[in-house]
N, C-alpha and C positions, 0 to 999 in steps of 0.2 A: 504494499500500500503506498504510494506517494502521500506525503503531506501535502506539498506545494505543487503547482500545475506551471510556474513561470520561469523562464529564464531569467536569472539574476542581471545577465550583461543587458536586458532590455529596458531595465529599471534605474541601473547604478547613477547614470548621469544626472535623472530626474531627483532622486534622492540626495545626492550630494550637493546639489545645486540649491534645495530649499531645506534640507533637513527633516522630512516627512514624506511619505508617499501612502497612497492608496491603490491596491492592485484589485481590481474588479475580478471576482471568482479566483482567487488567488490561491485558494486551498481547495483540494479535490474534494468533490462530493463524497467519496467514499469515507474521506477522514472526518468530515462535517459529520457524518450519520454516526461515526463512531464516538464523536464527542458528545452528540445527542444523547447516544445510549448510555455511555458513561455517567452523564447528569443524572438522568433518568433512574440510574440504577444506584447512583451515591448520595443523591441528594437528601439532606435530612439525618444523614448518619454521623458517626462520631468524627470522621475527618472533613466533614464540612464544617462541623461544630469547632475542630482546632484553630481553623482558620478564620472563622466568622469575624465579621465587624459589625457589632451590636448597631442595628437600625440602619444599615447600610446593604449588606451584602454577606452572602455565605461564600465561602471559598475553600477548594480542596486541590489538592496536588493532582495534575492530570496524568495519568499512566497510560503512554504510548502502546499502541496495538503491536504485537508480538511482530507483524509482517512489515512493520514500518522501519526503514533505515534511520533509527534513533540512536545519538542524535546527529549523526555525519551529514544526513542530508539537512537539518536546520543550520548547522554549522556552513555548509557550504553556501546554502540560500542565502543565509544573514551577512556573512563575510563578503559574498560576492555582491550583494545588493549595496551594503552599507560601508564597504571598505574597512572591515576589520580584520586584525591580523588572524588569518585562520590557525596558527601555530597557537596562539594564546587565549583563543576565545573560550568563555565559559557560559553556560547557561545558568542564570541566577535564580531562575523562578520559571515555574511551568504550573500556573494557576487557573481553575476554573473560576470566574465570577458570576455568581448568580445573585442577583440583586433583588433585595426584599420588595414585596409589594407595597410598602409604605417607605421606600428609599426617599430620601429628600430630593426632588426633582430637580433643582438647581444648586448643587452643591459647590463650594469655593474650589477652585482650580488647584491642584498639586502638581510637585514635581516628586517623580518615583524616588527612591532610594538610591544610594551612590552606585551601586552595583549595576543598575539598570541604565548604561549608556545607550543601548537600543532597547525599546519598549515595541513589541510584535503582538498586535492583536488580532484575533479571527473571529469574526464574526459569527454566532451560532443561531442565535435568536435576537433579534434586535428590539422586539415588542415595539414600543413608541418611541426609542430612545435615538440619540445622536451623539456622536463623539463630537467633542469641541478642543481645540488646539489655537494657541496663541504661539505659532512662529516667529512672528515680528515681534514679542515682548522681548524683556531681559532674559538672556539663556546663561544666566550664572548658574552654575552646577550646583546641586543639592550634594555637599559634602557629607551629608548625615545618612546612619542606617535606616532612616525612617523619613516619609513625608511628612509626619506630623512634627517630628524635630526641627525640621527645616522651618515649616509653618511658624512654629512657636518663636524661632529664633529672629524672625523678622520684625523691624520696627513697623509702628502702627501705619506708616503711610507706604510701605513697602508688602503690606500683606494684598494677595491677588485680587479680592473683592474691592481693594480700593485703587490698586494701581493698574488693573487691565481694563481696558475699556472695549465696548462692542465692534468698534471698527477694528481691533486685532483679531477676532475670532475667524477662525476657519471651522466652518460646521461640515460635518462628514455624516451624510445618512447611509450607514452601513448595511448591508444586506448579508444573509447566509453565505458564507464562503468567501466574503470579502477579507482582504487581508491589509492591515495598517501598519505600519513601520514609522518611526519618530524617534528623535533622542528624548528618552524619557525621563532622564534625571536633569535635563537641561529646559526642555520646552514644558510650560504650564499647560494642563488640559485637565479635563472632565468629561463625564458621561451626564448630558442631561436627559430627563425624564427617563431615568435607568430601569424603573420599577418593571420587574420581572424579565427585563433582558440577561440574555448568558452569553457570555464571551470567553474564550480562552487567550490568556494573557502569556507569553512568553518572553523574559528579559535577558539580556545578553552583554556582554563586557568582553573586552580583550586586553585585561589586564589580570588574567588569572584569578578572579575573585567569586567566590561561590558561597557568600555567608549562609545561606540556608542550607548547602550541602545537597541540592535536587539535581546537580548535573552526575550522571553515571559515572563520569571520568574523576570526577571527586573521590566517589567512593573506592572505586579502583585503587587511586593513588594512596587513600589511607589505608587499604588493606595491603596493598604493598609495602608501604612502610613499616607495618606490622611485622610481615614476613622478613624484612631485612634485619629488623632490630632484632628478632628471635633466632637468626640463623648465622652462620660462618664463626661460631665458638664465641659470638661476643663481638667480633671485628667488623665493621662496616666495610663494604667493597669500596675500594678507592676510586672506581671508577661511576658509582652512583652519584647523582645530581641532588644537591639539596636545595630545595626552595622553601620560602616561608609558605605556612598552611593556607590553602584555598578559602579556609574558615577565618583567617586572622582579621580581625575588623579593625584595631588599632593597636600602635604602639605610643605610648604617652611618658613623657618625663614632667614631673612638676615639683616644686619646693615648696616645703610645708612651711608654717608659722616659725618654726623653730630651725630653720635651714637646712633639713635634711632632703636632700632629692630622693624622690620616690619615683623609679621606674617601672612602667605596667604594660602588660601584652594583654589584650581582650580577644577572646574567640567569641563568634556569634552566641550568643543564648548561654553564655558563661560568666560568671563573676571574672574581673580581671586578676591575672596572678603578678606577683612581684618579679622582677628581672634584675640579675646582677648586670654591671656596668659591660660586661664583657658579652654577656647573653645578648643585650640591646644592640650593641655595636653590630654582631654577628648577623641579628635579624634584619637589620636596616642595609647589609651587603647582599642580602640575598634573593631579591626580586626577580632579578634575571636567571637565577641558578647559577651553582657553583659545585664543582666537583669536589666529593669528599676529601679525596686525597689533598688537596689543598688547604684543609681546613684542620682546627682542631677537633679530632674525632670523638672525644670526650664531650665537647662540648656542644656538638651535633647531635650527639644520642641524646644528652640531657635535654635538649629543645624537643626532639623528635618524640621522646616518651612523655613529654607534655602535650603533644598535639600540636606545638608550634612550629613546626618544621615537617615537610613532606621529604619523603626519599624516591627517586624514580631511577630506574636502572633499565 
């Protein structure tokens, strides 16, 4: 089963010139039907409750059909259309959004979390809704791990309901099978009259960041790391590559009132952990990946055992 029906090369120039695109019937009918069946089967289940946003929408992590070329087809299509680095692309979210019957018909626009460089929506059931984006407004990136945190950080005169104007709106009346792509963490957007609408949203970046752990390659990396930690009699292979964990959310250094420096690393969904100075320095060096043979093995092992470093081979 193919997810998409389009050739990325046909849409690349348009996307890059405006930062968003709508591809009519860009998802295959078979795929749209599979998503519909998934929603009918799962809505109201614990998985929807886990992701639900009260008074707005139910959400669930979408499971792709066994016959789909997942995630490679997604990566090829998104990187080809949106000019992402295919080598470091990550799927940071794959959620069904099923909006409540009493959802706010005109919510404040938002920007997606920092991991959502590209937001890709597939319309399953639009009901009476429409996607509204503001591509001509400020494209400051959301640097936070949630839309709500970014919204709360803005001064009153920069809140979207104040700063955005009707003439900046691009209104997209999507239909089942339509595919929308835009810079999700940079472009203000919202779904107007969203009640009872259903969409699949997939989020991507090319800086190797998957905070929720929903990319199957993230799971494979974590599994391989555990294998390397427990093999070779305790010695790590010199040719293994050490990278910061795909779920590493932030590294921070702060000075307390009594002038003590506090260094911390935070994995998504976990409390921050303290770091020694040499641990912080190593983590700051690893974004592109470094061979274990050129590093302090004991230090790499210590960070990998805490989930802060992934080992690739």
